[in-house]
DOMIFI-651987 format. One line per 3 residues: their letters; for each residue x, z, y of N, C-alpha, C, CB. Coordinates in pm, whole numbers, plus 50000, padded with zeros to 5 digits. Glycine has a CB too. Example, Ala and Ser with C-alpha at 12.3 -4.5 7.8 and 13.67 -1.06 7.14 Angstrom:
<nodes>
as> 51319/50780/49431/51230/50780/49550/51320/50780/49670/51131/50905/49553 | 51285/50708/49775/51367/50714/49894/51290/50787/50003/51408/50572/49940
</nodes>
This chain:
<nodes>
mlp> 50085/50000/49880/50000/50000/50000/50088/50000/50125/49904/50124/50001 | 50054/49912/50221/50134/49902/50342/50112/50023/50432/50101/49773/50418 | 50218/50071/50496/50201/50183/50590/50121/50139/50711/50339/50239/50634
dln> 50052/50235/50775/49977/50204/50896/50071/50166/51009/49890/50323/50937 | 50022/50077/51094/50095/50039/51215/50036/50113/51334/50091/49885/51237 | 50117/50126/51438/50068/50184/51564/49990/50076/51637/50187/50239/51652
drq> 49858/50085/51633/49776/49981/51694/49725/50022/51832/49658/49948/51604 | 49787/50124/51890/49745/50168/52023/49859/50161/52124/49691/50310/52016 | 49945/50065/52104/50052/50038/52200/50057/49889/52228/50190/50090/52148
ail> 50077/49856/52353/50081/49715/52391/50185/49695/52500/49944/49667/52440 | 50238/49575/52504/50331/49534/52610/50258/49435/52699/50463/49471/52551 | 50251/49468/52828/50184/49385/52928/50287/49322/53019/50082/49468/53009
tad> 50258/49199/53063/50350/49128/53151/50274/49070/53270/50423/49016/53075 | 50334/49082/53388/50276/49025/53509/50388/48993/53606/50173/49122/53574 | 50357/48917/53709/50453/48895/53817/50482/49030/53882/50398/48791/53922
pgf> 50610/49069/53897/50640/49199/53958/50577/49218/54095/50789/49217/53969 | 50559/49109/54168/50498/49120/54301/50351/49155/54298/50516/48992/54374 | 50288/49141/54181/50146/49173/54167/50127/49288/54069/50068/49049/54121
aal> 50230/49374/54055/50226/49482/53957/50106/49574/53978/50355/49563/53964 | 50081/49615/54101/49973/49709/54127/49838/49651/54086/49970/49749/54274 | 49817/49524/54114/49690/49461/54078/49678/49444/53927/49676/49327/54147
ala> 49788/49415/53860/49786/49401/53715/49753/49534/53648/49920/49348/53663 | 49816/49642/53693/49789/49773/53634/49647/49820/53667/49891/49876/53685 | 49596/49780/53783/49456/49812/53816/49362/49742/53720/49424/49773/53962
eld> 49398/49621/53677/49315/49549/53579/49314/49623/53445/49367/49405/53560 | 49428/49680/53408/49432/49759/53284/49340/49880/53296/49577/49803/53253 | 49349/49951/53406/49262/50067/53426/49115/50028/53421/49294/50134/53561
qal> 49083/49916/53484/48944/49871/53487/48896/49835/53347/48928/49751/53581 | 48980/49768/53269/48942/49729/53133/48918/49850/53045/49048/49639/53071 | 48995/49957/53068/48983/50076/52985/48880/50174/53038/49117/50144/52974
gap> 48830/50147/53158/48723/50230/53211/48767/50359/53275/48628/50261/53106 | 48898/50379/53287/48949/50502/53349/49094/50479/53389/48937/50624/53252 | 49137/50543/53498/49277/50527/53538/49371/50597/53439/49299/50583/53679
lsp> 49477/50528/53401/49579/50586/53314/49699/50627/53398/49620/50487/53203 | 49783/50710/53341/49912/50733/53404/49988/50602/53402/49992/50847/53331 | 50062/50571/53508/50136/50445/53510/50223/50433/53386/50223/50434/53636
ppq> 50212/50325/53309/50293/50311/53187/50439/50290/53221/50241/50195/53100 | 50529/50331/53132/50672/50309/53157/50705/50160/53161/50756/50378/53050 | 50803/50128/53241/50842/49989/53262/50964/49956/53176/50871/49963/53412
lap> 50955/49846/53102/51068/49799/53022/51160/49710/53104/51018/49723/52899 | 51104/49641/53201/51175/49552/53293/51077/49525/53407/51224/49417/53222 | 51123/49470/53520/51028/49442/53629/50910/49357/53581/51099/49372/53745
giw> 50791/49410/53598/50671/49337/53560/50639/49342/53411/50685/49197/53601 | 50704/49429/53335/50679/49440/53191/50665/49588/53157/50795/49373/53107 | 50550/49626/53096/50521/49766/53071/50488/49790/52924/50405/49812/53159
las> 50523/49909/52877/50485/49954/52744/50372/50055/52763/50607/50018/52666 | 50251/50015/52726/50133/50097/52754/50080/50161/52627/50024/50013/52820 | 50054/50291/52633/49982/50360/52527/49834/50354/52560/50031/50509/52511
lpv> 49754/50310/52465/49614/50280/52490/49521/50385/52429/49580/50142/52436 | 49410/50413/52494/49308/50500/52434/49219/50426/52335/49223/50563/52542 | 49234/50294/52326/49160/50212/52231/49260/50131/52152/49057/50119/52304
sfg> 49214/50058/52052/49305/49975/51975/49347/49852/52055/49240/49932/51842 | 49462/49796/52018/49506/49673/52082/49399/49566/52069/49637/49623/52020 | 49338/49554/51951/49237/49451/51929/49118/49464/52020/49191/49455/51788
ela> 49076/49587/52050/48963/49607/52140/48995/49558/52281/48923/49755/52143 | 49111/49597/52331/49151/49552/52465/49169/49401/52467/49279/49622/52509 | 49238/49348/52365/49267/49205/52362/49140/49122/52354/49357/49172/52244
eqw> 49044/49165/52275/48919/49090/52264/48840/49095/52393/48835/49145/52148 | 48842/49209/52461/48775/49218/52591/48837/49119/52689/48785/49361/52648 | 48969/49112/52692/49036/49020/52784/49027/48876/52737/49181/49059/52801
rqh> 49012/48853/52607/48991/48715/52562/48860/48661/52618/48991/48708/52406 | 48758/48744/52619/48628/48700/52668/48621/48698/52821/48520/48789/52613 | 48691/48790/52885/48692/48799/53031/48837/48816/53077/48602/48918/53082
ppi> 48913/48707/53085/49056/48719/53112/49086/48784/53246/49120/48583/53108 | 49189/48867/53251/49233/48922/53379/49296/48813/53464/49333/49038/53358 | 49311/48841/53591/49376/48745/53681/49527/48764/53681/49320/48760/53824
fvr> 49572/48889/53682/49713/48916/53710/49796/48950/53586/49723/49028/53808 | 49736/49006/53483/49810/49028/53359/49822/48892/53290/49739/49134/53265 | 49946/48846/53272/49968/48712/53218/49978/48709/53066/50094/48654/53276
hlc> 50029/48816/53010/50058/48816/52867/50040/48956/52813/50202/48764/52839 | 49995/48960/52689/49969/49085/52620/50014/49069/52476/49819/49126/52629 | 50084/49168/52422/50117/49163/52280/50124/49306/52226/50253/49088/52256
paq> 50098/49324/52095/50102/49458/52039/50245/49506/52016/50024/49463/51907 | 50265/49635/52024/50393/49698/51990/50364/49793/51874/50458/49776/52114 | 50349/49736/51755/50301/49812/51638/50413/49887/51566/50234/49718/51541
val> 50535/49838/51582/50651/49901/51519/50761/49913/51622/50699/49819/51395 | 50825/50028/51629/50941/50048/51715/51064/50064/51627/50923/50172/51810 | 51161/49976/51644/51281/49976/51560/51403/50008/51647/51299/49838/51489
prp> 51457/50130/51639/51574/50164/51722/51699/50086/51678/51602/50315/51714 | 51782/50055/51775/51912/49990/51753/51899/49871/51659/52012/50091/51696 | 51818/49773/51696/51792/49662/51605/51911/49568/51591/51672/49585/51651
saa> 51945/49535/51470/52040/49429/51440/51962/49311/51385/52150/49477/51338 | 52027/49197/51373/51959/49081/51315/51910/49113/51175/52052/48959/51313 | 51991/49187/51099/51954/49221/50961/51836/49318/50957/52074/49282/50888
sla> 51837/49421/51044/51728/49518/51040/51598/49458/51091/51764/49642/51122 | 51606/49364/51185/51485/49294/51228/51423/49219/51110/51518/49195/51343 | 51506/49149/51035/51455/49074/50920/51395/49169/50816/51567/48990/50856
eti> 51463/49281/50790/51411/49376/50691/51276/49433/50733/51512/49490/50670 | 51262/49464/50862/51137/49521/50911/51024/49418/50907/51154/49574/51054 | 51054/49296/50944/50953/49190/50937/50908/49171/50793/51009/49057/50995
raq> 51002/49171/50702/50967/49153/50560/50878/49268/50511/51096/49145/50474 | 50914/49390/50547/50841/49506/50498/50704/49522/50563/50922/49631/50520 | 50696/49488/50692/50574/49520/50767/50479/49403/50787/50611/49575/50901
fva> 50531/49281/50794/50446/49172/50842/50425/49056/50744/50503/49119/50966 | 50510/49040/50645/50490/48928/50552/50352/48937/50488/50600/48927/50443 | 50316/49053/50436/50187/49068/50368/50069/49067/50465/50186/49197/50288
rld> 50095/49093/50593/49987/49097/50692/49961/48960/50754/50020/49197/50801 | 50056/48869/50743/50040/48737/50801/49938/48659/50718/50176/48661/50808 | 49844/48594/50785/49742/48516/50716/49800/48379/50681/49612/48500/50804
psq> 49822/48348/50553/49886/48222/50517/49800/48100/50546/49921/48223/50372 | 49671/48120/50574/49583/48006/50604/49588/47966/50751/49440/48039/50565 | 49659/48045/50832/49668/48016/50974/49814/47995/51014/49606/48129/51057
sfs> 49836/47904/51108/49971/47878/51158/50021/47996/51238/49975/47749/51243 | 50153/48004/51253/50211/48116/51327/50332/48070/51405/50249/48230/51231 | 50376/48158/51494/50500/48140/51568/50565/48276/51586/50476/48071/51704
vqt> 50697/48277/51600/50770/48398/51636/50813/48383/51781/50893/48422/51541 | 50784/48483/51862/50819/48481/52003/50905/48602/52035/50693/48477/52092 | 51026/48576/52084/51123/48683/52108/51159/48690/52256/51250/48661/52024
rll> 51158/48811/52309/51207/48836/52445/51313/48945/52438/51090/48876/52541 | 51427/48917/52494/51538/49013/52495/51554/49067/52637/51671/48946/52445 | 51514/49191/52657/51521/49256/52788/51641/49350/52797/51393/49333/52817
aet> 51717/49356/52689/51839/49437/52685/51950/49352/52624/51818/49570/52603 | 52071/49392/52649/52185/49315/52598/52193/49326/52446/52317/49364/52663 | 52209/49211/52379/52222/49207/52234/52330/49107/52197/52087/49170/52167
dyk> 52367/49107/52068/52466/49010/52023/52398/48890/51955/52565/49077/51926 | 52268/48873/51979/52196/48757/51928/52108/48701/52039/52112/48793/51802 | 52064/48579/52021/51984/48508/52120/51840/48493/52070/52045/48369/52152
pfd> 51744/48474/52162/51605/48458/52118/51587/48347/52016/51516/48430/52237 | 51654/48233/52036/51639/48122/51941/51686/48162/51802/51718/47998/51990 | 51796/48239/51797/51847/48283/51666/51745/48371/51594/51980/48358/51684
vns> 51684/48464/51668/51586/48554/51608/51463/48475/51564/51545/48664/51708 | 51414/48388/51653/51296/48309/51618/51318/48227/51492/51258/48217/51734 | 51433/48161/51486/51462/48072/51373/51473/48150/51243/51591/47994/51397
ala> 51547/48261/51246/51569/48339/51123/51439/48402/51073/51674/48448/51148 | 51363/48461/51165/51240/48528/51123/51133/48428/51081/51188/48617/51235 | 51126/48315/51150/51029/48213/51112/51059/48160/50972/51029/48097/51213
all> 51187/48135/50944/51224/48086/50811/51187/48188/50703/51375/48054/50804 | 51210/48315/50731/51175/48420/50636/51024/48422/50611/51223/48558/50688 | 50946/48415/50717/50800/48424/50704/50743/48301/50633/50736/48439/50842
vae> 50797/48185/50661/50752/48064/50591/50780/48077/50441/50823/47938/50647 | 50901/48121/50408/50941/48129/50267/50862/48234/50191/51089/48160/50258 | 50832/48347/50256/50772/48458/50181/50621/48472/50197/50837/48585/50223
sga> 50563/48408/50299/50418/48418/50317/50345/48288/50287/50386/48461/50458 | 50416/48176/50301/50352/48047/50283/50279/47996/50405/50258/48054/50170 | 50280/48073/50515/50215/48028/50639/50294/47915/50702/50201/48146/50739
vld> 50225/47833/50780/50287/47716/50843/50333/47752/50984/50187/47596/50847 | 50455/47715/51018/50510/47740/51151/50459/47635/51249/50664/47741/51149 | 50409/47680/51365/50365/47591/51473/50400/47660/51604/50210/47559/51463
vrq> 50511/47620/51664/50558/47690/51783/50478/47655/51908/50704/47660/51806 | 50405/47544/51908/50334/47502/52028/50192/47557/52035/50331/47352/52035 | 50120/47552/51926/49982/47601/51926/49958/47688/51804/49882/47483/51929
pqq> 50025/47802/51797/50008/47890/51682/49873/47960/51685/50120/47993/51676 | 49825/47996/51568/49704/48078/51559/49737/48227/51551/49621/48036/51437 | 49858/48257/51503/49906/48394/51497/50044/48399/51562/49912/48446/51349
vvs> 50077/48515/51617/50208/48531/51681/50271/48661/51632/50194/48532/51837 | 50396/48649/51590/50479/48767/51564/50565/48786/51688/50568/48751/51432 | 50544/48897/51758/50616/48924/51883/50732/49018/51859/50521/48982/51988
vvv> 50845/48986/51920/50965/49070/51914/51011/49091/52059/51079/49004/51824 | 51008/49214/52106/51055/49246/52240/51162/49354/52227/50937/49294/52334 | 51283/49321/52269/51395/49416/52261/51424/49466/52402/51523/49350/52197
ava> 51418/49597/52417/51438/49659/52549/51498/49796/52530/51304/49668/52628 | 51543/49855/52640/51587/49995/52637/51462/50081/52640/51683/50029/52757 | 51446/50163/52538/51325/50244/52527/51314/50341/52643/51323/50321/52394
pgr> 51195/50350/52704/51177/50447/52813/51176/50589/52758/51046/50418/52892 | 51221/50683/52836/51221/50822/52792/51328/50901/52864/51243/50831/52642 | 51329/51030/52839/51422/51118/52909/51558/51127/52842/51363/51255/52920
gap> 51565/51092/52714/51691/51105/52642/51787/50993/52675/51666/51108/52492 | 51894/50986/52595/51993/50880/52613/51927/50745/52587/52115/50900/52518 | 51960/50641/52666/51899/50510/52648/51924/50457/52506/51954/50410/52752
vrt> 51821/50411/52443/51830/50354/52309/51767/50216/52309/51761/50446/52203 | 51846/50118/52274/51791/49983/52261/51693/49981/52144/51904/49876/52240 | 51573/49930/52167/51466/49935/52068/51396/49800/52062/51366/50048/52101
ayl> 51361/49760/51942/51280/49640/51924/51135/49682/51900/51332/49552/51807 | 51043/49622/51975/50901/49645/51956/50843/49520/51889/50829/49677/52092 | 50784/49539/51772/50737/49428/51691/50585/49436/51677/50805/49427/51552
gls> 50520/49322/51673/50376/49321/51656/50325/49188/51605/50308/49355/51786 | 50210/49190/51541/50142/49070/51491/50004/49066/51553/50134/49069/51335 | 49968/48951/51609/49837/48938/51674/49788/48795/51661/49844/48979/51822
lac> 49660/48776/51685/49607/48641/51702/49658/48586/51835/49450/48641/51697 | 49693/48459/51835/49745/48400/51959/49643/48409/52072/49783/48254/51936 | 49515/48398/52038/49412/48404/52142/49401/48542/52205/49277/48365/52085
hnl> 49463/48642/52144/49461/48777/52199/49581/48805/52290/49458/48879/52087 | 49670/48707/52304/49792/48730/52383/49781/48680/52527/49909/48664/52315 | 49666/48623/52563/49639/48570/52697/49714/48442/52728/49673/48674/52801
sdw> 49825/48418/52662/49905/48297/52681/49969/48262/52548/50013/48316/52792 | 49982/48132/52521/50049/48087/52398/50201/48101/52409/50013/47943/52368 | 50250/48134/52528/50394/48134/52553/50444/48277/52570/50428/48050/52677
agg> 50561/48305/52516/50617/48440/52520/50623/48490/52664/50758/48442/52457 | 50561/48604/52687/50560/48661/52821/50480/48583/52922/50698/48674/52870 | 50406/48481/52877/50333/48396/52969/50421/48301/53046/50256/48479/53065
vrr> 50546/48284/53000/50642/48198/53070/50623/48055/53019/50790/48247/53046 | 50548/47976/53093/50521/47836/53056/50613/47746/53137/50371/47799/53081 | 50709/47688/53071/50804/47599/53140/50774/47454/53102/50951/47635/53105
frr> 50797/47365/53197/50781/47222/53175/50915/47154/53199/50671/47163/53267 | 50937/47048/53125/51058/46970/53144/51049/46889/53273/51083/46877/53024 | 51154/46893/53353/51155/46813/53475/51163/46665/53438/51274/46853/53567
eag> 51076/46585/53497/51070/46443/53465/51140/46360/53572/50924/46398/53451 | 51186/46243/53530/51232/46144/53627/51113/46103/53712/51298/46019/53557 | 51132/46097/53841/51023/46059/53930/50941/46176/53980/50934/45963/53860
qis> 50975/46297/53935/50900/46413/53983/50918/46426/54134/50948/46543/53911 | 50807/46456/54202/50810/46464/54348/50835/46605/54397/50680/46412/54406 | 50773/46704/54331/50787/46842/54377/50766/46938/54262/50689/46872/54491
rae> 50817/47059/54279/50796/47163/54177/50650/47205/54168/50882/47284/54207 | 50573/47176/54273/50430/47210/54270/50357/47138/54158/50366/47175/54404 | 50416/47030/54107/50354/46959/53994/50336/47052/53875/50438/46837/53954
fkl> 50435/47141/53852/50425/47232/53738/50302/47322/53751/50553/47318/53728 | 50268/47356/53874/50154/47443/53899/50025/47376/53854/50145/47480/54048 | 50009/47247/53885/49890/47176/53844/49890/47152/53693/49879/47043/53918
lea> 50005/47118/53637/50014/47099/53492/49973/47226/53418/50156/47057/53451 | 50021/47340/53466/49987/47466/53401/49839/47498/53416/50071/47581/53459 | 49782/47469/53533/49640/47497/53555/49552/47410/53464/49604/47472/53701
leq> 49583/47282/53451/49505/47194/53364/49510/47244/53220/49558/47051/53372 | 49626/47294/53179/49642/47346/53044/49572/47480/53027/49790/47359/53009 | 49594/47569/53121/49539/47704/53112/49386/47702/53105/49585/47789/53232
fri> 49325/47621/53191/49179/47620/53199/49117/47513/53109/49136/47596/53343 | 49202/47444/53033/49156/47342/52937/49065/47240/53006/49081/47407/52819 | 49115/47188/53116/49038/47092/53194/49062/46952/53138/49077/47098/53346
elp> 48956/46887/53096/48964/46749/53047/48912/46657/53156/48883/46731/52915 | 48999/46572/53206/48961/46481/53312/48893/46358/53253/49084/46440/53396 | 48791/46305/53321/48721/46188/53266/48811/46065/53271/48591/46162/53344
prg> 48797/45975/53175/48876/45851/53180/48849/45775/53309/48844/45762/53058 | 48955/45735/53376/48945/45658/53500/48853/45727/53600/48894/45515/53470 | 48871/45858/53612/48790/45934/53705/48842/45924/53847/48785/46079/53663
tal> 48773/45992/53938/48811/45993/54079/48845/46135/54120/48698/45935/54168 | 48954/46150/54192/49000/46281/54234/49034/46280/54382/49123/46325/54151 | 49008/46393/54446/49040/46412/54587/49147/46520/54595/48913/46452/54671
dlg> 49260/46488/54655/49372/46582/54669/49383/46619/54817/49507/46519/54617 | 49339/46740/54849/49341/46787/54987/49476/46850/55018/49228/46889/55012 | 49536/46809/55131/49670/46857/55165/49771/46803/55067/49674/47010/55166
aap> 49765/46674/55042/49836/46613/54930/49988/46603/54948/49782/46476/54905 | 50037/46587/55072/50179/46560/55094/50267/46672/55036/50207/46542/55244 | 50380/46634/54975/50435/46499/54961/50379/46417/54846/50582/46509/54945
ggw> 50289/46473/54765/50222/46391/54665/50243/46432/54521/50265/46255/54680 | 50295/46552/54497/50321/46594/54359/50195/46602/54275/50390/46728/54358 | 50089/46662/54330/49964/46673/54254/49901/46534/54237/49864/46769/54325
trv> 49913/46450/54338/49862/46313/54326/49931/46241/54212/49882/46235/54459 | 50062/46258/54200/50137/46192/54091/50086/46239/53955/50288/46220/54104 | 50065/46370/53939/50016/46424/53812/49879/46366/53779/50010/46578/53816
lrq> 49792/46360/53878/49658/46307/53854/49662/46158/53820/49570/46331/53976 | 49752/46085/53879/49765/45942/53846/49817/45926/53703/49861/45871/53947 | 49904/46016/53658/49950/46011/53520/49835/46030/53422/50056/46116/53496
req> 49729/46094/53468/49611/46118/53385/49498/46021/53418/49562/46261/53402 | 49536/45906/53471/49445/45792/53492/49333/45821/53591/49385/45749/53360 | 49360/45908/53688/49263/45934/53792/49293/45848/53915/49262/46084/53830
yvt> 49189/45795/53976/49205/45728/54104/49200/45835/54212/49093/45618/54126 | 49304/45843/54294/49322/45958/54381/49310/45918/54528/49458/46022/54356 | 49228/45994/54599/49229/45989/54745/49312/46108/54792/49083/45992/54806
avd> 49425/46079/54853/49519/46182/54898/49499/46201/55049/49667/46143/54865 | 49457/46322/55087/49425/46349/55227/49534/46438/55286/49286/46416/55241 | 49605/46386/55384/49708/46464/55454/49760/46380/55570/49825/46505/55356
pag> 49771/46439/55689/49828/46363/55800/49975/46331/55781/49810/46438/55929 | 50043/46406/55695/50184/46378/55666/50196/46265/55564/50256/46505/55616 | 50315/46208/55555/50338/46098/55464/50352/46142/55319/50460/46023/55505
lhp> 50324/46049/55229/50344/46072/55086/50481/46020/55044/50232/46005/55004 | 50526/46063/54929/50654/46017/54876/50651/45866/54860/50686/46086/54740 | 50761/45798/54894/50763/45651/54887/50727/45595/54750/50898/45601/54927
sla> 50751/45671/54644/50722/45620/54510/50573/45596/54487/50774/45716/54407 | 50488/45659/54570/50343/45641/54554/50291/45521/54632/50271/45765/54599 | 50371/45467/54722/50324/45360/54810/50274/45237/54734/50435/45319/54904
pdk> 50343/45190/54629/50294/45069/54561/50178/45093/54465/50407/45006/54486 | 50139/45217/54446/50036/45249/54347/49898/45223/54406/50048/45397/54301 | 49829/45122/54354/49697/45086/54406/49589/45186/54365/49660/44948/54359
gvr> 49625/45279/54277/49531/45384/54240/49534/45504/54333/49559/45429/54101 | 49616/45493/54440/49625/45601/54539/49579/45548/54673/49771/45656/54549 | 49482/45616/54733/49436/45586/54868/49476/45702/54957/49281/45561/54873
hkr> 49561/45674/55055/49610/45780/55144/49529/45779/55272/49761/45762/55175 | 49459/45889/55297/49386/45907/55422/49472/45998/55510/49241/45968/55398 | 49529/45941/55616/49619/46018/55703/49537/46098/55803/49721/45924/55776
lta> 49465/46194/55749/49377/46280/55827/49393/46423/55779/49229/46233/55815 | 49348/46517/55859/49333/46653/55809/49212/46657/55716/49317/46755/55927 | 49205/46761/55635/49090/46776/55546/48961/46789/55628/49108/46900/55455
eay> 48968/46854/55742/48850/46871/55827/48806/46737/55885/48879/46972/55941 | 48902/46654/55925/48868/46523/55981/48806/46432/55876/48992/46457/56041 | 48858/46438/55753/48800/46356/55647/48658/46403/55615/48888/46363/55520
lae> 48636/46532/55622/48501/46586/55599/48405/46532/55704/48503/46741/55601 | 48447/46527/55829/48363/46475/55937/48338/46326/55921/48428/46503/56072 | 48434/46256/55863/48421/46111/55842/48314/46079/55738/48556/46052/55799
gpd> 48296/46170/55641/48199/46147/55535/48268/46101/55408/48095/46044/55577 | 48312/46196/55323/48388/46159/55204/48303/46087/55100/48448/46282/55142 | 48372/46026/55004/48306/45971/54886/48274/46085/54790/48395/45863/54817
syd> 48219/46050/54673/48193/46148/54568/48308/46147/54468/48058/46119/54496 | 48335/46263/54408/48452/46277/54321/48417/46354/54194/48565/46348/54396 | 48499/46327/54091/48493/46406/53968/48569/46537/53982/48550/46325/53851
liv> 48676/46535/54060/48764/46652/54074/48812/46661/54217/48884/46643/53977 | 48810/46783/54271/48871/46809/54402/48976/46918/54383/48763/46853/54509 | 49097/46893/54435/49204/46991/54426/49253/47025/54566/49321/46939/54337
ndm> 49296/47149/54581/49336/47198/54714/49450/47297/54696/49214/47265/54789 | 49568/47258/54739/49686/47346/54736/49738/47367/54878/49798/47286/54645 | 49648/47369/54974/49687/47378/55114/49735/47518/55150/49571/47338/55203
rld> 49827/47525/55244/49881/47653/55289/49792/47710/55399/50028/47637/55340 | 49677/47759/55357/49582/47820/55448/49555/47963/55405/49451/47739/55453 | 49502/48042/55497/49447/48171/55458/49346/48147/55346/49380/48243/55581
ard> 49347/48235/55246/49261/48215/55128/49115/48197/55166/49275/48334/55033 | 49069/48272/55265/48927/48263/55303/48897/48130/55370/48889/48378/55396 | 48993/48078/55447/48972/47947/55509/48972/47837/55403/49082/47920/55615
sar> 49059/47849/55303/49058/47752/55194/48927/47757/55118/49174/47779/55098 | 48875/47877/55097/48748/47892/55027/48635/47825/55106/48716/48040/55003 | 48633/47846/55237/48529/47785/55319/48539/47632/55314/48541/47833/55465
lmv> 48661/47581/55315/48681/47436/55307/48626/47382/55175/48831/47400/55322 | 48651/47453/55066/48602/47408/54936/48449/47415/54929/48663/47492/54824 | 48391/47512/54994/48244/47519/55000/48191/47396/55075/48197/47651/55070
aya> 48256/47359/55184/48211/47243/55261/48224/47114/55181/48292/47233/55390 | 48321/47108/55091/48342/46986/55012/48258/46983/54884/48488/46972/54976 | 48192/47092/54850/48116/47097/54724/48014/46986/54709/48046/47229/54714
pyl> 47942/46944/54815/47844/46836/54797/47905/46705/54749/47773/46811/54926 | 48037/46691/54759/48100/46565/54720/48152/46569/54576/48214/46533/54815 | 48126/46681/54507/48140/46685/54361/48004/46643/54305/48184/46829/54309
yyp> 47977/46515/54315/47843/46465/54287/47809/46472/54139/47830/46323/54336 | 47905/46444/54053/47877/46426/53912/47857/46561/53843/47990/46349/53844 | 47771/46566/53739/47744/46694/53672/47868/46761/53613/47644/46673/53561
hga> 47966/46679/53574/48089/46737/53518/48192/46770/53626/48151/46641/53415 | 48157/46758/53751/48252/46780/53859/48316/46918/53854/48184/46761/53991 | 48440/46925/53900/48515/47051/53898/48612/47053/54016/48591/47069/53764
ali> 48664/47171/54044/48758/47187/54154/48866/47288/54115/48685/47232/54284 | 48983/47269/54171/49095/47363/54157/49146/47397/54295/49209/47303/54068 | 49168/47526/54319/49217/47570/54449/49320/47680/54427/49101/47619/54540
tlk> 49424/47679/54508/49516/47792/54511/49482/47878/54632/49666/47745/54514 | 49468/48008/54608/49438/48102/54716/49566/48177/54751/49325/48201/54674 | 49617/48154/54870/49741/48217/54916/49713/48361/54958/49804/48136/55033
lpe> 49796/48452/54912/49772/48594/54937/49890/48657/55010/49747/48668/54805 | 49863/48732/55116/49970/48800/55189/50017/48922/55112/49922/48840/55331 | 50113/48992/55166/50169/49110/55099/50072/49227/55099/50299/49151/55166
tgr> 49986/49235/55198/49895/49349/55208/49750/49301/55210/49925/49432/55335 | 49659/49390/55171/49517/49359/55177/49470/49255/55078/49482/49314/55312 | 49544/49238/54968/49513/49129/54876/49376/49143/54811/49619/49122/54768
eti> 49342/49264/54768/49213/49283/54699/49097/49248/54790/49198/49428/54651 | 49103/49291/54915/48995/49263/55010/48983/49113/55035/49019/49337/55142 | 49097/49048/55053/49096/48903/55078/49044/48827/54958/49237/48854/55115
ldh> 49084/48867/54838/49035/48801/54717/48884/48820/54703/49107/48855/54593 | 48837/48943/54722/48693/48969/54709/48614/48882/54807/48663/49118/54734 | 48664/48873/54930/48596/48794/55032/48599/48646/54995/48660/48816/55170
sfh> 48713/48598/54946/48727/48456/54909/48633/48421/54794/48872/48425/54870 | 48626/48508/54694/48536/48482/54581/48390/48484/54626/48559/48587/54469 | 48358/48575/54717/48221/48581/54769/48185/48449/54837/48205/48699/54868
ilr> 48276/48395/54914/48253/48266/54981/48235/48156/54878/48370/48232/55077 | 48324/48148/54781/48319/48041/54681/48192/48047/54597/48441/48048/54590 | 48147/48168/54567/48031/48182/54478/47899/48142/54545/48022/48324/54429
qvy> 47904/48109/54672/47783/48054/54734/47742/47923/54669/47805/48034/54884 | 47841/47844/54625/47809/47710/54571/47880/47680/54439/47846/47604/54672 | 47968/47770/54394/48044/47745/54273/48029/47861/54174/48193/47724/54306
tva> 48050/47831/54048/48080/47932/53948/48232/47940/53936/48013/47900/53810 | 48287/48061/53940/48431/48077/53918/48454/48073/53767/48485/48213/53982 | 48495/47957/53718/48512/47936/53574/48644/47993/53523/48505/47788/53542
gar> 48737/48021/53612/48864/48080/53573/48946/48113/53696/48942/47986/53481 | 49027/48218/53685/49116/48256/53795/49237/48326/53734/49043/48350/53900 | 49356/48274/53764/49477/48330/53704/49593/48323/53803/49513/48256/53573
qlf> 49678/48422/53794/49806/48417/53863/49904/48357/53763/49853/48562/53915 | 49920/48224/53769/49995/48149/53669/50145/48170/53687/49961/48001/53677 | 50220/48136/53585/50365/48152/53593/50423/48071/53708/50430/48109/53461
hnr> 50368/47954/53734/50421/47869/53841/50358/47896/53976/50402/47724/53806 | 50265/47989/53983/50219/48038/54113/50326/48128/54174/50084/48113/54100 | 50321/48142/54303/50407/48239/54370/50315/48346/54430/50497/48170/54480
sei> 50305/48354/54562/50217/48454/54623/50077/48397/54636/50271/48499/54763 | 50017/48368/54520/49888/48299/54518/49829/48310/54379/49903/48150/54560 | 49703/48275/54368/49641/48257/54238/49578/48118/54234/49536/48368/54209
tvy> 49549/48069/54115/49481/47940/54099/49341/47967/54045/49561/47845/54004 | 49243/47903/54106/49103/47925/54071/49040/47793/54027/49025/47987/54191 | 48969/47798/53916/48898/47684/53860/48751/47700/53890/48923/47670/53705
lkp> 48691/47602/53951/48555/47611/54000/48465/47502/53940/48553/47601/54152 | 48341/47541/53911/48239/47445/53870/48121/47459/53966/48195/47470/53721 | 48068/47349/54015/47956/47360/54109/47834/47422/54042/47920/47222/54166
lrp> 47760/47502/54117/47642/47567/54061/47536/47465/54022/47584/47667/54163 | 47534/47353/54091/47437/47248/54060/47493/47117/54113/47295/47279/54121 | 47460/47006/54050/47502/46878/54106/47444/46859/54246/47458/46762/54012
aag> 47527/46815/54336/47482/46793/54475/47395/46667/54482/47603/46781/54572 | 47305/46666/54574/47220/46548/54592/47301/46436/54651/47098/46580/54681 | 47281/46318/54603/47356/46203/54655/47274/46121/54752/47403/46116/54542
</nodes>
């Protein structure tokens, strides 16, 4: 009979700049304020839970938090882990618990100095689990995740490097990527790093764009989001008084309106399948602009993406006000502080009803 695991410990990850909001989300999910959990590294906490990991994870699966990016169980604590002891513990604790009918991945984060690398751990443990459980390895879209986090254990005694190991359903981890760190390969022809932000949002919110659809990119310059949308066969109206990157000039699928978003609104926009807005405005002003553009999401499948820029102070009040504005005409279908966001969150919107044409 397998020994019981500690199912009331979890490792949470968030942007360090949004730590207070992330921990507030934990308190809200648990229904009571907890003592601040010890920190393993900036933006990474080891939390003792009053409920099981599965209960918290399932709650967040159904109603994802905005600021907590990643969650994984810490079911086993292994002091002074070596490559050999990691393998022995995985064999003893997790081989029999892994569901062989579901794919899996091993995800390793090293927050303390070790003599091995994450790739080495992932490769060795994955090979062991494949050989002894019969489960299929799928590093991109796993159904189960074996998490390995090596850090200096918090406490009053002498620092001890410790590995925290856990097995969970991938859908319970909030992100398919270790720590919520979603990286994209830089492409030839890339215009700006902001492209990663849109790529991550499309993936995170599982947005399927219609074939040969129409998209409106507000505040488009220099054109990174326009380029991504064109790669997905969208005809793009790019609105910005500034110029677009020269590489977009010959593309007949791009219409550049050298106007402000407000001026284009006064002109009378066309109807669109998708409206995106990454403008550097106060979050509430961006929200009002998106409300004004809602009638031009004419089609029933219409959707919108907006980044809400947040200052250092008063973030909760500004977010509450921005959501209140947006909910006049939209359903907030998703909101996340993505890995490629900075001092902002990305919000996925669906119109409450198709606008009259």
